Each structure stands twice: as C-alpha cells, then as structure tokens.
LORO-748967 format. One line per 5 residues: number of its first residue (from 1); their letters; for each residue x, y, z of N, C-alpha, C. Coordinates in steps of 0.001 Angstrom, whole numbers. Example, Ala and Ser with C-alpha at 12.3 -4.5 7.8 and 13.67 -1.06 7.14 Angstrom:
REM residues 2
1	as	13190/-5690/7800/12300/-4500/7800/13200/-3300/7800 ~ 12850/-2250/7080/13670/-1060/7140/12900/30/7870
***
This chain:
REM residues 88
1	ergdm	60764/136647/84518/61652/138096/84787/62085/138528/85135 ~ 63500/138529/85700/64065/139344/87219/64409/140368/86422 ~ 64046/141603/87260/64147/143008/86802/64362/143139/85289 ~ 64874/143699/84830/64915/143709/83438/65947/142815/82355 ~ 66341/141523/83549/67096/140395/82625/65965/139629/82186
6	ecnst	66120/139354/81172/65712/138233/80420/65661/136783/80809 ~ 64855/135829/81131/65260/134641/81869/64944/133398/81174 ~ 65781/132552/80718/65335/131353/79899/65256/130125/80876 ~ 64095/129560/80511/63798/127905/81360/64618/127166/80987 ~ 64872/126999/79697/66312/125951/79161/67022/126473/78557
11	ykvip	67943/126120/78434/69806/126288/77958/69450/125503/76486 ~ 69552/126170/75807/69507/125686/73867/70631/125886/73335 ~ 71113/125676/72602/72273/125528/71457/71706/126123/70116 ~ 71926/127346/69742/70707/127552/68278/71646/128644/67696 ~ 71525/127099/66409/72477/127108/65016/72317/128524/64470
16	snrin	73200/129145/63899/73316/130340/62983/72996/129161/61706 ~ 72307/130516/60933/71530/130169/59881/72610/130022/58895 ~ 74006/130502/58939/74657/129909/58070/75814/128418/58018 ~ 75294/128108/59375/75927/126648/59111/74837/125915/58890 ~ 75368/124689/58085/74724/123717/57473/75041/122565/58315
21	lksit	74341/122016/59522/74691/121128/60316/74455/119375/59829 ~ 75444/119083/60174/75710/117241/59900/74430/116669/61350 ~ 75736/116999/62476/75249/116402/63457/75695/117702/64654 ~ 75493/117524/65756/75740/118537/67182/75488/117607/67740 ~ 76085/117672/68970/75886/117458/70413/76426/118347/71664
26	thifd	75575/118327/72800/75663/119395/73209/76026/118687/74661 ~ 76977/118913/75493/77365/118267/76305/77531/119125/77868 ~ 76758/119400/78961/76912/120185/80348/77174/119579/81532 ~ 78542/120212/81698/79201/119760/83087/79005/120589/84373 ~ 78987/119855/85614/79030/121059/86728/80962/121109/86836
31	lqenl	81475/121736/87769/82905/122000/87867/83927/121449/88148 ~ 83153/119745/88868/83239/118837/88989/84013/117684/87893 ~ 83383/118372/86855/83423/117847/85610/82763/116671/85122 ~ 81549/116365/86366/80106/115458/86409/79407/116110/85197 ~ 78797/114765/84290/78130/115138/83406/76700/115250/83829
36	lfess	75820/116144/83496/74858/116755/83754/73913/116503/82911 ~ 74075/117028/81605/72992/116891/80642/74305/116241/79056 ~ 72958/115821/78621/73833/115100/76935/72900/115581/75866 ~ 72661/115978/75007/71737/115819/73710/72747/116241/72392 ~ 71913/115337/71485/72648/115582/70031/71281/115948/69259
41	dylhg	70899/116760/69960/69114/117425/69505/69269/118735/69912 ~ 69617/119560/69092/69590/120858/68947/68810/121735/69626 ~ 67600/120877/69733/66046/121453/69807/65801/120817/71151 ~ 66709/120186/72162/66237/119833/73521/67272/120466/74297 ~ 66989/121163/74658/67861/121853/75776/67515/121311/77155
46	wngyv	68900/121728/77825/68874/121368/79587/68330/122347/80271 ~ 67132/121842/81435/66518/122727/81921/66666/122990/83378 ~ 68451/122456/83926/69001/122879/84809/68754/121786/85956 ~ 68049/120499/85515/68057/119229/86520/69308/118567/85686 ~ 69382/117780/87097/70553/116238/86543/69638/115652/85873
51	lnnph	70581/115318/84532/70314/114609/83568/68741/114849/83227 ~ 68211/116038/83170/67215/116765/82568/65685/116358/83053 ~ 65771/115790/84031/64884/115058/84659/64084/116299/85752 ~ 62907/116787/85315/62406/117550/86200/61850/117281/87704 ~ 61855/115934/87504/61438/115269/88885/62429/114772/89901
56	gvpck	63514/114908/89258/64595/114521/90134/65595/115820/90595 ~ 66621/115741/90510/67645/116691/91154/67849/117795/90881 ~ 67687/119228/91065/67935/120255/90666/69281/120830/90916 ~ 69749/121131/89599/71196/121855/89934/71206/122723/90710 ~ 72038/123358/92092/72202/124675/92272/72779/125767/91009
61	qgmyh	72489/126887/91622/72638/128335/90982/74279/128132/90949 ~ 74537/128006/90334/76059/128979/89522/76596/128484/88163 ~ 78390/128052/88189/78767/128142/87222/78324/126453/86731 ~ 78504/126277/85167/78557/125055/84808/79161/125444/83283 ~ 79679/124122/82986/80490/124113/81473/79884/123333/80313
66	aviny	79623/123578/79236/79173/123621/78308/79687/123466/76674 ~ 80023/122283/76363/80600/121819/75176/79882/121323/74150 ~ 79768/122258/73151/79511/121994/72061/79924/121604/70533 ~ 79554/120266/69883/80596/119612/68728/79773/119323/68067 ~ 79885/119740/67065/79213/119775/65299/80117/119338/64417
71	tdian	79424/119014/63694/79719/119005/62175/78922/119282/60935 ~ 79701/119992/59688/78975/121001/59012/78809/119300/57775 ~ 77758/119801/56816/77592/118753/55531/79025/119135/54903 ~ 80238/120044/55258/81402/119547/54396/82568/118784/55171 ~ 81920/118193/56307/82438/117074/57222/83767/118051/58588
76	gsyei	83410/118885/57997/84115/120149/59131/83697/120145/60604 ~ 84828/119766/61359/84139/118966/62623/84405/120697/63431 ~ 83992/120853/64610/84109/122320/65284/83663/121645/66756 ~ 84270/122066/67862/84447/122187/69356/83897/123509/69517 ~ 83179/123854/70355/82579/125061/71367/82892/124861/72705
81	kkdiy	83558/125727/73743/83357/125331/74732/83360/127021/75303 ~ 82307/126961/76312/81458/128037/77349/81134/128139/78426 ~ 81258/128936/79664/80906/128454/80732/79435/129682/80776 ~ 78227/128817/81375/77039/129102/81511/76925/129116/82834 ~ 75960/130337/83555/75566/130617/84452/74272/130087/85094
86	llr	73738/129155/85610/72854/128814/86206/72081/129710/87307 ~ 70839/130552/86697/70576/131765/87769/69252/131149/88713 ~ 68832/130757/89797/67688/130334/90019/66815/131242/91055
***
C-alpha cells in the first residue's frame, strides 16, 4: 500500500455480474503497441512483466493500453479500450 492508495499486484478484468460472458480476451500493449500480455481467462491477470514471466523483464512504471474484447451469450461482441498506469 502506498499512502492511502490501494495497490494491486495484478491487473485483472472483473466482469460485471450483469454480463453473461461467452468469451473474453485481454491484451496489454506498451505505448509503441508491442504486445506484453494476452489472456482469454479473466481470472488470469497481468503481473507487470513482459509476457507475465515473473523471472523475466519487468515493465517500466508508466502508461500502458488495455484492450478487452468479449462476447456475451447473446453473441453480442464488444471492445473496451482503456489506459492503465503501472506504478512500481
């Protein structure tokens, strides 16, 4: 915990209970659009390392892009894009 700010060790997508998911994919990119993380399991989050390898290269503190694509059981397809900030 930093001050009164709660910190997470993993970035995860937490679906609303109002969405009946059929599939979901999360991608994390750096500002140069290099893929750093990809998962089709919303329980598997990004740990701030390249390709999620905790023994690999840690990503630098800064801004990253998250792209979440999901399909609901009615076959509606959606894409959410958001910026996330990695704090070290």
